[in-house]
VMD Tcl script that builds the backbone (N, CA, C; Angstrom):
set m [mol new atoms 246]
animate dup $m
set s [atomselect $m all]
$s set {name element resname resid chain x y z} {
  {N N MET 1 A 16.352 50.748 211.545}
  {CA C MET 1 A 16.113 49.033 210.308}
  {C C MET 1 A 15.222 47.779 210.254}
  {N N GLU 2 A 14.764 47.778 210.029}
  {CA C GLU 2 A 13.643 45.933 210.745}
  {C C GLU 2 A 14.229 45.494 211.619}
  {N N PRO 3 A 13.045 44.875 211.969}
  {CA C PRO 3 A 13.439 44.104 213.137}
  {C C PRO 3 A 14.539 42.909 213.036}
  {N N TYR 4 A 13.746 42.569 212.201}
  {CA C TYR 4 A 14.338 41.174 211.637}
  {C C TYR 4 A 15.318 40.604 210.706}
  {N N GLU 5 A 15.680 42.611 209.266}
  {CA C GLU 5 A 16.416 42.800 208.496}
  {C C GLU 5 A 17.020 41.370 207.737}
  {N N GLY 6 A 15.554 40.355 207.403}
  {CA C GLY 6 A 15.829 39.382 206.812}
  {C C GLY 6 A 16.837 38.668 207.283}
  {N N LEU 7 A 16.738 38.524 207.933}
  {CA C LEU 7 A 17.831 37.189 208.901}
  {C C LEU 7 A 17.061 36.180 208.629}
  {N N THR 8 A 17.826 35.261 208.578}
  {CA C THR 8 A 17.705 33.485 208.717}
  {C C THR 8 A 18.024 33.419 210.202}
  {N N PRO 9 A 17.813 32.441 210.952}
  {CA C PRO 9 A 18.360 31.651 212.455}
  {C C PRO 9 A 19.408 31.412 212.373}
  {N N LEU 10 A 19.672 30.922 211.361}
  {CA C LEU 10 A 21.438 31.193 211.091}
  {C C LEU 10 A 21.784 32.141 210.648}
  {N N HIS 11 A 21.192 33.045 210.521}
  {CA C HIS 11 A 22.503 35.047 210.413}
  {C C HIS 11 A 22.934 34.949 211.823}
  {N N SER 12 A 21.013 35.312 212.443}
  {CA C SER 12 A 20.676 35.534 213.958}
  {C C SER 12 A 21.937 34.441 215.232}
  {N N LEU 13 A 22.180 33.377 214.805}
  {CA C LEU 13 A 22.702 32.493 215.673}
  {C C LEU 13 A 24.659 32.971 215.106}
  {N N ALA 14 A 25.096 33.988 213.960}
  {CA C ALA 14 A 26.171 33.790 213.472}
  {C C ALA 14 A 26.348 35.251 214.803}
  {N N ARG 15 A 25.967 35.946 214.328}
  {CA C ARG 15 A 25.964 37.209 214.438}
  {C C ARG 15 A 26.428 38.013 216.015}
  {N N GLU 16 A 25.125 36.460 216.076}
  {CA C GLU 16 A 24.632 36.275 218.325}
  {C C GLU 16 A 26.553 35.595 218.915}
  {N N GLY 17 A 26.749 35.552 217.921}
  {CA C GLY 17 A 28.255 34.254 218.085}
  {C C GLY 17 A 27.317 32.692 219.142}
  {N N PHE 18 A 26.983 31.982 219.000}
  {CA C PHE 18 A 26.230 30.136 219.136}
  {C C PHE 18 A 26.992 29.440 218.163}
  {N N VAL 19 A 28.296 29.656 218.251}
  {CA C VAL 19 A 28.498 29.117 217.106}
  {C C VAL 19 A 28.539 27.082 217.279}
  {N N GLU 20 A 28.326 26.610 218.074}
  {CA C GLU 20 A 28.274 25.322 218.231}
  {C C GLU 20 A 26.450 24.948 217.778}
  {N N VAL 21 A 26.358 25.685 218.385}
  {CA C VAL 21 A 24.418 26.078 216.832}
  {C C VAL 21 A 24.541 26.329 215.907}
  {N N ALA 22 A 25.039 27.808 215.227}
  {CA C ALA 22 A 25.112 27.596 214.213}
  {C C ALA 22 A 25.836 26.979 213.414}
  {N N ALA 23 A 27.645 25.743 213.347}
  {CA C ALA 23 A 28.128 24.235 212.918}
  {C C ALA 23 A 26.868 23.647 212.802}
  {N N ARG 24 A 26.156 23.544 213.346}
  {CA C ARG 24 A 25.417 22.647 214.062}
  {C C ARG 24 A 24.379 22.652 212.863}
  {N N MET 25 A 23.558 23.984 212.620}
  {CA C MET 25 A 22.553 23.938 211.891}
  {C C MET 25 A 23.182 24.248 209.832}
  {N N VAL 26 A 24.417 24.015 210.280}
  {CA C VAL 26 A 25.115 24.136 208.418}
  {C C VAL 26 A 25.207 22.442 207.932}
  {N N GLU 27 A 25.679 21.951 209.261}
  {CA C GLU 27 A 25.771 20.298 208.956}
  {C C GLU 27 A 24.244 19.553 208.447}
  {N N ALA 28 A 23.601 20.119 209.697}
  {CA C ALA 28 A 22.354 19.703 209.454}
  {C C ALA 28 A 21.413 20.044 208.041}
  {N N GLY 29 A 21.838 21.212 206.895}
  {CA C GLY 29 A 22.038 21.225 206.247}
  {C C GLY 29 A 21.260 22.921 205.938}
  {N N ALA 30 A 21.558 23.783 207.263}
  {CA C ALA 30 A 20.933 25.292 206.777}
  {C C ALA 30 A 21.538 25.804 206.286}
  {N N SER 31 A 21.256 26.317 204.157}
  {CA C SER 31 A 21.410 27.519 203.494}
  {C C SER 31 A 22.670 28.767 204.426}
  {N N HIS 32 A 24.197 28.090 203.648}
  {CA C HIS 32 A 25.316 28.924 204.470}
  {C C HIS 32 A 25.184 30.141 203.079}
  {N N THR 33 A 25.021 30.187 202.926}
  {CA C THR 33 A 24.757 31.388 201.628}
  {C C THR 33 A 23.967 31.376 201.632}
  {N N ALA 34 A 22.594 31.559 202.220}
  {CA C ALA 34 A 20.945 32.552 202.240}
  {C C ALA 34 A 21.701 33.985 202.348}
  {N N ARG 35 A 21.654 35.550 201.844}
  {CA C ARG 35 A 22.262 36.837 202.778}
  {C C ARG 35 A 20.190 36.909 202.756}
  {N N ASN 36 A 21.364 37.797 204.003}
  {CA C ASN 36 A 19.916 39.019 204.163}
  {C C ASN 36 A 19.568 40.527 203.237}
  {N N PHE 37 A 18.467 41.818 204.291}
  {CA C PHE 37 A 18.527 42.290 203.477}
  {C C PHE 37 A 19.544 43.275 202.896}
  {N N ALA 38 A 20.619 42.999 203.513}
  {CA C ALA 38 A 21.822 44.211 203.434}
  {C C ALA 38 A 22.895 43.409 202.639}
  {N N GLY 39 A 22.108 41.824 202.249}
  {CA C GLY 39 A 23.393 41.084 201.466}
  {C C GLY 39 A 24.476 40.496 201.612}
  {N N ARG 40 A 24.129 39.712 203.108}
  {CA C ARG 40 A 24.973 39.360 203.631}
  {C C ARG 40 A 24.553 37.689 204.175}
  {N N THR 41 A 25.605 37.141 203.935}
  {CA C THR 41 A 25.923 35.497 204.931}
  {C C THR 41 A 25.782 35.947 205.879}
  {N N ALA 42 A 25.912 34.254 206.499}
  {CA C ALA 42 A 25.472 34.294 208.082}
  {C C ALA 42 A 26.540 34.441 207.999}
  {N N VAL 43 A 27.918 34.445 207.888}
  {CA C VAL 43 A 28.783 33.715 207.826}
  {C C VAL 43 A 29.706 35.739 207.640}
  {N N GLU 44 A 28.873 36.342 206.482}
  {CA C GLU 44 A 29.055 37.927 206.845}
  {C C GLU 44 A 28.942 38.899 207.843}
  {N N GLU 45 A 27.272 38.548 208.626}
  {CA C GLU 45 A 26.919 39.106 209.400}
  {C C GLU 45 A 27.601 39.220 210.099}
  {N N ALA 46 A 28.576 37.557 210.756}
  {CA C ALA 46 A 29.134 37.144 211.779}
  {C C ALA 46 A 30.719 38.480 211.864}
  {N N GLU 47 A 30.988 38.561 210.448}
  {CA C GLU 47 A 32.386 39.821 210.928}
  {C C GLU 47 A 31.656 40.841 210.083}
  {N N GLU 48 A 30.034 41.465 210.576}
  {CA C GLU 48 A 30.172 42.452 210.093}
  {C C GLU 48 A 30.025 42.843 211.866}
  {N N GLU 49 A 28.951 42.236 212.460}
  {CA C GLU 49 A 28.746 42.319 213.638}
  {C C GLU 49 A 30.684 42.380 214.303}
  {N N LEU 50 A 31.153 42.024 214.679}
  {CA C LEU 50 A 33.363 41.931 214.719}
  {C C LEU 50 A 33.217 43.331 214.084}
  {N N ARG 51 A 33.132 43.605 213.018}
  {CA C ARG 51 A 33.820 44.886 212.533}
  {C C ARG 51 A 33.263 46.435 214.355}
  {N N ARG 52 A 31.973 46.140 214.335}
  {CA C ARG 52 A 30.356 46.840 214.240}
  {C C ARG 52 A 31.747 46.714 216.390}
  {N N ALA 53 A 32.394 45.762 217.314}
  {CA C ALA 53 A 32.152 45.698 218.308}
  {C C ALA 53 A 34.107 45.829 218.380}
  {N N GLU 54 A 34.723 45.451 216.806}
  {CA C GLU 54 A 36.127 46.536 217.518}
  {C C GLU 54 A 35.656 47.894 217.472}
  {N N ARG 55 A 34.926 48.605 216.875}
  {CA C ARG 55 A 34.129 49.792 216.541}
  {C C ARG 55 A 34.282 50.266 218.024}
  {N N THR 56 A 33.825 49.899 218.790}
  {CA C THR 56 A 32.992 50.129 220.070}
  {C C THR 56 A 33.402 49.135 220.751}
  {N N SER 57 A 34.923 48.363 221.084}
  {CA C SER 57 A 35.646 48.160 222.116}
  {C C SER 57 A 35.563 48.623 223.795}
  {N N ASN 58 A 34.232 48.419 224.577}
  {CA C ASN 58 A 35.058 48.629 225.953}
  {C C ASN 58 A 34.984 47.983 226.932}
  {N N GLY 59 A 36.365 47.179 226.925}
  {CA C GLY 59 A 36.339 46.391 229.130}
  {C C GLY 59 A 36.585 44.515 228.479}
  {N N ALA 60 A 36.316 43.555 229.966}
  {CA C ALA 60 A 36.147 42.799 228.528}
  {C C ALA 60 A 35.124 41.820 228.396}
  {N N SER 61 A 33.686 42.677 228.419}
  {CA C SER 61 A 32.931 42.224 228.097}
  {C C SER 61 A 32.975 42.144 226.727}
  {N N SER 62 A 33.292 43.287 226.195}
  {CA C SER 62 A 33.676 43.637 224.854}
  {C C SER 62 A 34.095 42.496 223.961}
  {N N ALA 63 A 35.753 42.342 225.007}
  {CA C ALA 63 A 36.964 40.940 224.774}
  {C C ALA 63 A 36.203 40.172 223.692}
  {N N THR 64 A 35.791 39.285 224.748}
  {CA C THR 64 A 35.036 38.007 224.992}
  {C C THR 64 A 34.348 37.682 223.872}
  {N N ARG 65 A 33.357 39.470 223.792}
  {CA C ARG 65 A 32.295 38.912 222.294}
  {C C ARG 65 A 32.990 39.025 221.131}
  {N N ARG 66 A 33.741 39.310 220.884}
  {CA C ARG 66 A 34.194 40.311 220.084}
  {C C ARG 66 A 35.147 38.113 219.817}
  {N N ALA 67 A 36.295 37.424 220.942}
  {CA C ALA 67 A 36.439 36.382 221.021}
  {C C ALA 67 A 35.455 35.505 219.983}
  {N N GLN 68 A 34.645 35.574 220.507}
  {CA C GLN 68 A 33.487 34.419 220.044}
  {C C GLN 68 A 32.934 35.236 218.588}
  {N N LEU 69 A 33.254 35.347 218.194}
  {CA C LEU 69 A 32.541 36.230 216.944}
  {C C LEU 69 A 34.127 36.024 216.332}
  {N N ARG 70 A 35.288 35.921 216.118}
  {CA C ARG 70 A 35.651 35.656 215.191}
  {C C ARG 70 A 35.787 33.369 215.368}
  {N N GLU 71 A 35.560 32.885 216.900}
  {CA C GLU 71 A 35.560 31.250 216.769}
  {C C GLU 71 A 34.401 31.122 216.246}
  {N N THR 72 A 33.273 32.016 216.018}
  {CA C THR 72 A 31.909 31.466 214.723}
  {C C THR 72 A 32.534 31.901 213.664}
  {N N ILE 73 A 33.045 32.903 213.552}
  {CA C ILE 73 A 33.293 33.044 212.060}
  {C C ILE 73 A 34.466 31.979 211.515}
  {N N GLU 74 A 35.775 31.173 211.696}
  {CA C GLU 74 A 36.688 30.120 211.603}
  {C C GLU 74 A 35.974 29.876 211.809}
  {N N THR 75 A 34.994 28.755 212.980}
  {CA C THR 75 A 34.458 27.438 212.303}
  {C C THR 75 A 33.883 27.748 211.130}
  {N N LEU 76 A 32.710 28.062 211.683}
  {CA C LEU 76 A 31.316 28.528 209.910}
  {C C LEU 76 A 32.191 28.087 208.899}
  {N N GLY 77 A 33.511 28.575 208.675}
  {CA C GLY 77 A 34.150 28.855 208.062}
  {C C GLY 77 A 34.554 27.003 207.202}
  {N N MET 78 A 34.340 26.590 208.625}
  {CA C MET 78 A 35.957 25.590 208.851}
  {C C MET 78 A 33.994 24.184 208.419}
  {N N VAL 79 A 33.539 24.330 208.799}
  {CA C VAL 79 A 32.133 23.773 208.614}
  {C C VAL 79 A 31.732 24.116 207.190}
  {N N ILE 80 A 31.754 24.936 206.562}
  {CA C ILE 80 A 30.954 25.780 205.074}
  {C C ILE 80 A 32.423 24.512 204.385}
  {N N ALA 81 A 33.278 24.075 204.067}
  {CA C ALA 81 A 34.287 24.317 203.507}
  {C C ALA 81 A 34.272 22.902 203.508}
  {N N ALA 82 A 33.938 22.482 204.561}
  {CA C ALA 82 A 34.437 20.749 204.629}
  {C C ALA 82 A 33.326 19.427 203.336}
}
mol reanalyze $m
mol bondsrecalc $m
mol representation Tube
mol addrep $m
C-alpha cells in the first residue's frame, strides 16, 4: 500500500486512537466525510483498525489499543452527531 493511503490528518488520528485531538479537529471544522483511497471516512478507518486489532489480539497492550479505538469511534460519533 501507499505510505499515506489518501489519509487526512483526521484519518490518521482516528486510526491511531488519538481521541481528544481527533474530536477537537472535528469540532474545529475538519471534514469527517472525507474518504481515503480505500473509500473509508475517519470513523470507518478507526473501525477497520479495531477489526484488525481484534484479529491479532495478544495481551494487555492489545486490549488497551482496542479500548482506545472503541473510545475514539464512540466519541467521534457523538461529536459528529452534535
